[in-house]
N, C-alpha and C positions, 0 to 999 in steps of 0.2 A: 228697501234700500240700504246701503249700510257704506262706510268708507273704507278704503283701502289704499294705502300710501299717498293720502292726501286725494284721494278722487272718489267720487259717488260710482257705486256699483250697484248694478242691479241685478238681484239673483233671479229673477224671471229670464232675463236675457240671457244670463250664463245656462241656466235649464234648458232653455228654447235652444240654444246653438249646439250643445252637447246632444240633445234629442236629434237636431238634425243631423249631425255628423253621424250618430248612432245608425240613423235611418238610411243614410247614403251608404254606409258600409254595409249594410244588412242587403240593401239592393244590388250593390254591387256583387257584392258574393252571389247572389242567387242568379244575376244576369250571367256570369261565368259558369254557372253550372256546377253540378258537383266534379270532384277531380275523378277522371278515369284512369283506373288502372288497366293498363295496355299489357300484356305479356306476348312476346314472339318467339315462336321455335321455327327454325330451320326446316324447311319442306325441300326434302330431294327429288320428291315426284314433280313438283311446279318449277323446278330450276330450270328446265330447259323448253317450255311451253310457246314463250314468247318469241315472234321474228320483228325484223323491221326491215319494212318494204320503203322504196322509194314512191312518192307519188307527186303528181304536180297540184301545184297550190291551185285553190279553189276561193277565188274572191266571193262568192255568196256563202259559204259557211260562217258561223258566228263563232269566236272566242269565249268559251266558258269562264268566267271569273274565278280566279285563284289567290294565292295569296299576294303573287307578284302584281306589279305595274300593270293594270288593265287586262289582267289574264295571263301576262307574260312572265316568265321565270327566267332569269338570265344565271348561265354559270358564274363563280367565285371570279374566275379571270375575264369574265365577258366575251369568251370566244363562242358558246352557244346559248342558245335560246329554247325555250319548250312551253307548250301551251296545249291546251285541250281545245278540240273541235267536236261539234256535234254533226257527226256524219249520217246524213240521212239513210234509213234502211226501211223503205216505205212498204206496207203490204195493203191489201184490198181493206182489211178491217181498221187498221190504224196508217193513215198515209202521211202522218206527221211525226212518225216514230224515228228516233236518231239513235245512235251509238256513241258515247263519249271514247276518242279515242285520242292517245297523247302523240303530239306531233314535235320532234325538234329538228332545228336547221344551224349551220354554222353562220355565225354574223360575219359575213364579207361584203366586200362592194365589187361589183354590183349585187344585187340581192340574187340568191341561188335559185335554178330554174327547176330544183326539185327539193323538194323536204322529205323529211324521213318520217314514216307513220309506224307507231309499234301495235303489231298485229299479234293474234296466237289464242287467245282465250276463245272457248265456245261461242259463237255469235250470240245466243239467246243470253248467256251470261254476261255479255258486256253490255248488251241494251239495258239489261236490268239493273246494273251495278255501276252505277256514276263514279269517277276518279275522284279520289280525293289526297290532299296533302302532297301535293306536286313540287317536288323541292331537288336540290342538288347537293348530294353528300358531299362532293368534290368538285374539281374543275370538270371532270369527265364521266361521273357517275350519276344518274339521275334517278330517281326514286319516285315511287308512287303508291298508292292502296286504293284496294277496291274492296268494298265492304260487303257481304252477302246477306248481312242481318245487321240488328245493333250490336251483337256479341262475337259475329266471325268475320273475318277476311283475310286478304292476302295484300303483302306488301312486296312488290317488285323492284329489282335493282336492274340497271341496264348500263353497260358501257358505251357512251356514243360513238368512242373513236373507234372500236372494232364492231359495232352494232350488234352485240351481241348481250344476251340476258346473262347476268352474273350471278344472281340467287334470288330465291323467293322464300318468303316467310310465311306461315298462318299466323294470324293475330286474333287473341281471344281478350275480348273486352269486358 
């Protein structure tokens, strides 16, 4: 024990507090994982493979979790909402198989009778590759990624007003 500014100071408590803060910072850094450098290159071949189709809502389908509230991602002007649904694609070998598909709709009252589903990738590729980083680039451009593995994927941009794909990027991580 020592005195500092007229108060008793226990060096053991200071050492323990510093060690605890250091341990917390290491644990926090480990939980975040290593910083991933992702490089994106414009891909002209994949720039127009997606299409948008209107489908009827199915209350049996579950919404997949995303960054938004409960899986729902709303555009900055709150006019559109997007979400990911696991659409069943059963086979005899895998009766529980599903494909992750991006859906979007216009936020109107009453709720729309049809919603829009983004389609276009090869069926087997969609089933094996979940959707990641669903987000709005601006008030009308929706962006999402599909990774084929830990080091290669695609980012797609879709204009929800015109229901057309705007661009596609190859991702290298």
